[in-house]
C-alpha positions as CSV (number, residue, x, y, z in Angstrom):
1,M,42.4,9.3,23.8
2,R,41.8,12.9,22.6
3,P,38.2,14.1,22.5
4,R,38.3,14.6,18.7
5,M,39.5,11.0,18.2
6,L,36.8,9.8,20.5
7,A,34.2,11.7,18.5
8,S,35.5,10.3,15.3
9,R,35.5,6.8,16.6
10,A,32.0,7.1,17.9
11,A,30.9,8.4,14.5
12,T,32.5,5.5,12.8
13,L,30.8,3.0,15.1
14,E,27.5,4.7,14.5
15,T,27.8,4.3,10.7
16,R,28.5,0.6,11.2
17,M,25.3,0.1,13.1
18,T,22.7,-2.1,11.5
19,P,20.3,0.3,9.9
20,I,16.7,0.4,11.1
21,D,14.8,0.5,7.8
22,L,11.6,2.5,8.1
23,R,11.3,3.6,4.5
24,S,8.5,1.2,3.6
25,D,6.8,-2.0,4.6
26,T,8.0,-3.4,1.2
27,V,11.6,-3.8,2.4
28,T,10.9,-6.9,4.5
29,K,12.9,-10.1,3.8
30,P,11.2,-13.5,3.7
31,T,11.3,-15.4,7.0
32,D,13.0,-18.7,7.2
33,A,9.6,-20.4,7.4
34,M,8.5,-18.5,4.3
35,R,11.6,-19.5,2.4
36,A,10.9,-23.2,3.4
37,A,7.4,-22.9,2.0
38,M,8.7,-21.4,-1.2
39,A,11.2,-24.2,-1.6
40,R,8.6,-27.0,-1.3
41,A,6.0,-25.3,-3.5
42,E,4.3,-27.4,-6.1
43,V,4.5,-25.5,-9.4
44,G,3.2,-25.6,-13.0
45,D,2.8,-23.1,-15.8
46,D,0.5,-20.4,-14.6
47,V,0.1,-18.8,-18.1
48,F,-1.6,-22.1,-18.9
49,G,-3.5,-21.9,-15.6
50,E,-1.6,-25.0,-14.4
51,D,0.2,-23.8,-11.3
52,P,-1.6,-25.4,-8.4
53,T,-0.1,-23.1,-5.8
54,V,-1.0,-20.0,-7.7
55,N,-4.5,-21.4,-8.2
56,R,-4.8,-22.0,-4.5
57,L,-3.6,-18.5,-3.6
58,Q,-6.1,-16.9,-6.0
59,A,-8.9,-19.0,-4.6
60,T,-7.9,-18.3,-1.0
61,V,-7.8,-14.5,-1.5
62,A,-11.1,-14.5,-3.5
63,E,-12.8,-16.4,-0.6
64,L,-11.4,-13.9,1.9
65,L,-12.7,-11.0,-0.1
66,G,-16.1,-12.7,-0.9
67,K,-15.5,-12.7,-4.6
68,E,-15.8,-15.3,-7.3
69,A,-12.3,-15.3,-8.6
70,G,-8.8,-13.9,-8.2
71,L,-5.7,-13.2,-10.3
72,F,-2.1,-13.1,-9.0
73,V,-0.1,-10.2,-10.5
74,P,3.5,-9.2,-9.8
75,S,2.8,-5.8,-8.2
76,G,0.3,-3.5,-6.6
77,T,0.8,-1.0,-9.5
78,M,0.0,-3.7,-12.0
79,A,-3.1,-4.7,-10.0
80,N,-4.4,-1.1,-10.0
81,Q,-3.7,-0.6,-13.7
82,V,-5.2,-3.9,-14.8
83,C,-8.3,-3.3,-12.7
84,L,-8.9,0.2,-14.0
85,G,-8.1,-0.9,-17.5
86,T,-10.7,-3.6,-17.2
87,L,-13.4,-1.2,-16.1
88,T,-12.8,1.6,-18.6
89,R,-12.3,2.4,-22.2
90,P,-10.3,5.1,-23.9
91,G,-11.8,8.6,-23.2
92,D,-13.3,7.5,-19.9
93,E,-12.8,9.1,-16.5
94,V,-12.0,7.7,-13.1
95,V,-13.1,9.7,-10.0
96,C,-10.5,9.4,-7.2
97,D,-8.8,11.3,-4.5
98,A,-6.3,13.9,-5.7
99,A,-3.5,12.1,-3.9
100,A,-4.4,8.6,-4.9
101,H,-1.6,6.1,-5.6
102,C,-3.0,5.3,-9.1
103,I,-2.4,8.9,-10.3
104,S,0.5,9.9,-8.0
105,F,2.9,6.9,-8.2
106,E,2.2,4.8,-11.3
107,G,4.1,6.6,-14.0
108,G,1.0,8.1,-15.7
109,G,-0.3,4.6,-16.4
110,L,-4.0,5.6,-16.7
111,A,-3.2,7.9,-19.6
112,A,-0.3,6.0,-21.1
113,L,-1.9,2.5,-21.0
114,W,-5.6,3.0,-21.3
115,G,-6.3,6.6,-22.5
116,V,-8.2,7.3,-19.3
117,Q,-8.1,10.5,-17.3
118,P,-8.6,11.1,-13.6
119,R,-11.2,13.3,-12.1
120,A,-9.3,14.3,-9.0
121,V,-11.3,15.3,-5.9
122,A,-9.5,16.8,-2.9
123,A,-10.3,14.8,0.2
124,P,-9.1,15.0,3.8
125,R,-6.5,12.2,4.3
126,G,-7.8,10.7,1.0
127,I,-11.2,9.7,2.4
128,L,-13.7,10.7,-0.3
129,D,-16.9,12.5,0.7
130,P,-19.9,11.0,-1.3
131,A,-21.3,14.5,-1.9
132,D,-18.0,15.6,-3.4
133,V,-17.9,12.5,-5.6
134,E,-21.5,13.0,-6.8
135,A,-20.7,16.6,-7.7
136,A,-17.7,15.5,-9.7
137,L,-19.7,13.1,-11.9
138,R,-20.0,14.2,-15.5
139,P,-23.3,14.7,-17.1
140,V,-24.0,12.3,-20.0
141,A,-23.2,14.4,-23.1
142,D,-21.0,14.0,-26.2
143,H,-18.6,16.7,-25.2
144,H,-17.8,15.2,-21.7
145,P,-15.7,12.2,-20.9
146,R,-17.7,9.3,-19.5
147,T,-17.4,8.8,-15.8
148,R,-17.0,5.0,-15.4
149,V,-15.3,4.3,-12.0
150,V,-15.1,5.6,-8.5
151,E,-11.7,4.6,-7.1
152,I,-10.8,4.4,-3.4
153,E,-7.6,3.5,-1.5
154,N,-7.8,1.7,1.8
155,T,-5.6,2.4,3.7
156,H,-4.6,5.6,2.1
157,N,-0.9,6.0,1.6
158,R,-0.6,9.8,1.3
159,G,-3.4,10.1,4.0
160,G,-0.8,8.8,6.5
161,G,-2.3,5.2,6.5
162,A,-5.8,6.5,7.0
163,V,-8.5,3.8,7.3
164,Y,-11.8,4.1,5.4
165,P,-14.8,3.7,7.7
166,L,-16.9,0.8,6.5
167,A,-20.0,3.0,6.5
168,R,-18.2,5.4,4.1
169,V,-17.3,2.6,1.7
170,R,-20.9,1.5,1.7
171,E,-22.1,5.0,0.9
172,L,-19.7,5.3,-2.0
173,S,-20.6,1.8,-3.4
174,A,-24.3,2.8,-3.2
175,L,-23.6,6.0,-4.9
176,A,-21.7,4.2,-7.7
177,A,-24.5,1.7,-8.1
178,R,-27.1,4.4,-8.3
179,H,-25.2,6.1,-11.2
180,G,-24.3,2.9,-13.0
181,L,-20.6,3.1,-12.1
182,D,-18.1,0.6,-10.9
183,L,-16.3,0.9,-7.6
184,Y,-12.7,-0.1,-7.5
185,M,-10.8,-0.6,-4.2
186,D,-7.1,-0.3,-4.1
187,G,-6.6,-2.4,-1.0
188,A,-2.8,-2.5,-1.1
189,R,-2.9,-2.2,2.7
190,L,-6.4,-3.5,3.2
191,W,-5.1,-6.1,5.6
192,N,-4.0,-3.2,7.9
193,A,-7.4,-1.6,7.7
194,C,-9.0,-4.9,8.7
195,A,-6.5,-5.3,11.6
196,A,-7.1,-1.7,12.8
197,T,-10.9,-1.9,12.7
198,G,-11.9,-5.6,13.1
199,T,-13.8,-5.4,9.8
200,S,-13.4,-8.4,7.6
201,P,-11.9,-8.2,4.1
202,A,-15.2,-9.4,2.7
203,E,-17.2,-6.7,4.4
204,Y,-14.9,-4.0,3.0
205,A,-14.9,-5.6,-0.5
206,A,-18.6,-6.3,-0.7
207,G,-19.6,-3.2,-2.7
208,A,-16.5,-3.1,-5.0
209,T,-16.6,-4.5,-8.5
210,L,-12.9,-5.2,-8.3
211,V,-10.6,-5.1,-5.3
212,S,-6.9,-5.7,-5.0
213,V,-4.7,-6.6,-2.0
214,C,-0.9,-6.6,-1.7
215,L,1.1,-9.5,-0.3
216,S,4.5,-7.7,-0.2
217,K,3.7,-4.8,2.2
218,G,2.4,-5.6,5.7
219,L,2.3,-9.3,5.1
220,G,6.0,-9.5,4.2
221,A,5.9,-11.7,1.1
222,P,8.7,-10.8,-1.4
223,V,6.4,-9.9,-4.3
224,G,2.9,-9.9,-5.6
225,S,-0.7,-8.7,-5.3
226,V,-4.0,-10.4,-6.0
227,L,-7.0,-8.8,-7.6
228,C,-10.5,-10.2,-7.2
229,G,-14.0,-9.8,-8.6
230,S,-16.5,-11.7,-10.8
231,R,-15.2,-14.5,-13.0
232,D,-15.9,-12.4,-16.1
233,H,-14.1,-9.4,-14.8
234,V,-11.1,-11.5,-13.7
235,A,-11.0,-13.2,-17.1
236,A,-10.8,-9.7,-18.7
237,A,-8.1,-8.7,-16.2
238,R,-6.1,-11.8,-17.0
239,R,-6.0,-10.7,-20.7
240,L,-4.7,-7.3,-19.7
241,R,-2.1,-8.9,-17.3
242,K,-0.8,-10.7,-20.3
243,R,-0.7,-7.6,-22.4
244,L,1.5,-5.9,-19.7
245,G,3.9,-8.8,-19.5
246,G,2.6,-9.9,-16.1
247,G,1.9,-13.5,-17.0
248,M,4.4,-15.6,-15.0
249,R,5.3,-19.2,-15.5
250,Q,6.2,-21.4,-12.5
251,A,5.0,-18.6,-10.2
252,G,3.9,-21.0,-7.4
253,I,7.3,-20.4,-5.7
254,L,6.1,-16.8,-5.2
255,A,2.5,-17.7,-4.5
256,A,3.6,-20.0,-1.7
257,A,5.2,-17.0,0.0
258,G,1.8,-15.2,-0.2
259,L,-0.1,-18.2,1.2
260,H,2.4,-18.4,4.1
261,A,2.0,-14.7,4.7
262,L,-1.8,-14.9,4.8
263,E,-1.7,-17.8,7.2
264,H,1.0,-16.5,9.6
265,H,1.4,-12.8,9.3
266,R,-2.0,-11.2,9.2
267,A,-2.7,-11.6,13.0
268,R,0.5,-9.8,13.9
269,L,-0.3,-6.6,11.9
270,T,-1.5,-4.9,15.1
271,E,2.1,-5.1,16.4
272,D,3.1,-2.9,13.5
273,H,0.4,-0.4,14.4
274,E,1.4,-0.4,18.1
275,N,5.1,0.2,17.0
276,A,4.0,3.0,14.7
277,R,2.1,4.7,17.6
278,R,5.2,4.4,19.8
279,L,7.4,5.7,17.0
280,G,5.0,8.6,16.6
281,Q,5.5,9.5,20.3
282,L,9.2,9.5,20.0
283,V,9.3,11.5,16.8
284,A,6.8,14.1,18.1
285,A,9.1,14.7,21.0
286,L,12.0,15.7,18.7
287,P,12.9,19.4,18.5
288,G,10.9,21.1,15.6
289,A,8.9,18.0,14.8
290,R,5.2,17.3,14.7
291,L,3.0,14.6,13.4
292,L,1.0,15.6,10.3
293,H,-1.7,12.9,10.8
294,P,-3.1,10.8,13.6
295,I,-1.5,7.3,13.4
296,D,-4.3,4.8,12.3
297,T,-2.1,2.0,11.2
298,N,1.6,1.6,10.4
299,L,2.5,4.9,8.7
300,V,4.0,7.8,10.5
301,F,4.1,11.2,8.7
302,A,6.3,13.7,10.5
303,V,6.9,17.4,9.6
304,F,10.2,19.0,10.5
305,E,9.6,22.7,10.4
306,G,12.3,24.6,8.5
307,Q,14.2,21.4,7.5
308,K,14.6,19.9,4.1
309,A,13.4,16.3,4.2
310,A,15.9,15.1,1.7
311,E,18.8,16.4,3.7
312,L,17.3,15.3,7.0
313,T,16.8,11.7,5.8
314,R,20.4,11.7,4.7
315,R,21.5,12.6,8.2
316,F,19.1,10.1,9.7
317,A,20.6,7.4,7.5
318,E,24.1,8.2,8.7
319,A,22.8,7.7,12.2
320,G,21.3,4.3,11.2
321,V,17.6,5.1,10.7
322,L,16.2,5.0,7.2
323,G,13.1,7.2,6.4
324,L,11.7,8.5,3.1
325,P,11.2,12.1,2.0
326,E,7.4,11.8,1.3
327,G,7.4,14.4,-1.5
328,S,4.0,16.1,-1.0
329,R,5.8,18.9,1.0
330,P,9.5,19.6,1.4
331,D,9.7,19.1,5.1
332,L,7.8,15.9,5.4
333,V,9.4,12.5,6.3
334,R,7.5,9.2,6.1
335,F,8.3,6.3,8.4
336,I,6.6,2.9,8.1
337,T,6.7,0.0,10.6
338,H,6.7,-3.6,9.4
339,L,7.5,-7.3,10.1
340,D,11.3,-6.8,10.3
341,V,11.1,-4.0,12.9
342,S,10.7,-4.9,16.6
343,R,9.7,-2.7,19.5
344,S,13.3,-2.6,20.6
345,D,14.2,-1.4,17.1
346,I,11.7,1.4,17.5
347,E,13.1,2.5,20.8
348,E,16.6,2.5,19.4
349,A,15.4,4.4,16.3
350,G,14.0,7.1,18.7
351,R,17.4,7.4,20.4
352,R,19.3,7.7,17.1
353,L,16.8,10.3,15.8
354,A,17.1,12.3,19.0
355,R,20.9,12.4,18.6
356,V,20.6,13.8,15.1
357,M,18.1,16.4,16.2
358,G,20.0,17.3,19.4
359,G,17.0,16.2,21.6
């Protein structure tokens, strides 16, 4: 067979390879055991508060976070927006990191939904410095917006999966309390922070007025987040959930997936972190590549000098590895490890990437 025909055949075979999807930890599929749990879920009408599986999920997460009550919502974005809408009024201001998810990836929800503006503070890897937060607080005066909430994200997405030290969370909660403010924790990947540090969810959440956690990222459920806080705050959040169309009916089928994930998938998150560190080693060895951040959890941010991330991820996809152009700079690609990616997948991804980069 001629060399050109061999090369063409090899290229065809490569495109038929099963893709290794590292775009996000949201791409996981329910396991067979999770599907079985969903199939046998007892259900009722959750808008009437009558779905026993939803009620059990809400109570379980609230207990894990050390809060009085919980509320199941369809997405992490809705959880963030409902929580911030609960804690603010039109014309108020939320202090947060300049790259926070709630202002970067939620369609301008703070302004569009609640008439609230962010007070963005630049922070290394998204970890706020209490001194910088205090400096950003508005004086009380008629011509200033009212500062009402300090928002933190743990782990921090655009910080490369950075973990908030517990001591820093406590400093920020003390600062908020001192100034009569609420602290909101976007804990979409809080489970990863806990796995990486050994800190319990309740310890992280103790100083937060409201906290949300995602079930469809590292835990592998198909959908859903739970927000938790006092009974009064959760009752107010429930009203806003309804306003946004987030009141679901026989949602116990989805809640059962979350309960299964909490019971069976939390302990294995350290595997994702180990796989991310190995992936980081493989990516850093590629020609022209370097890691933008240390790898704390399951996110790998890689800079490819002189390359366009959009074009590069297209080439990676052709070779059977899916990554994401991160967007904060043109040469940055994000990879995320998760439940559906094994160590052997990581090794194979490294080989495929090396072929693309000529390494």
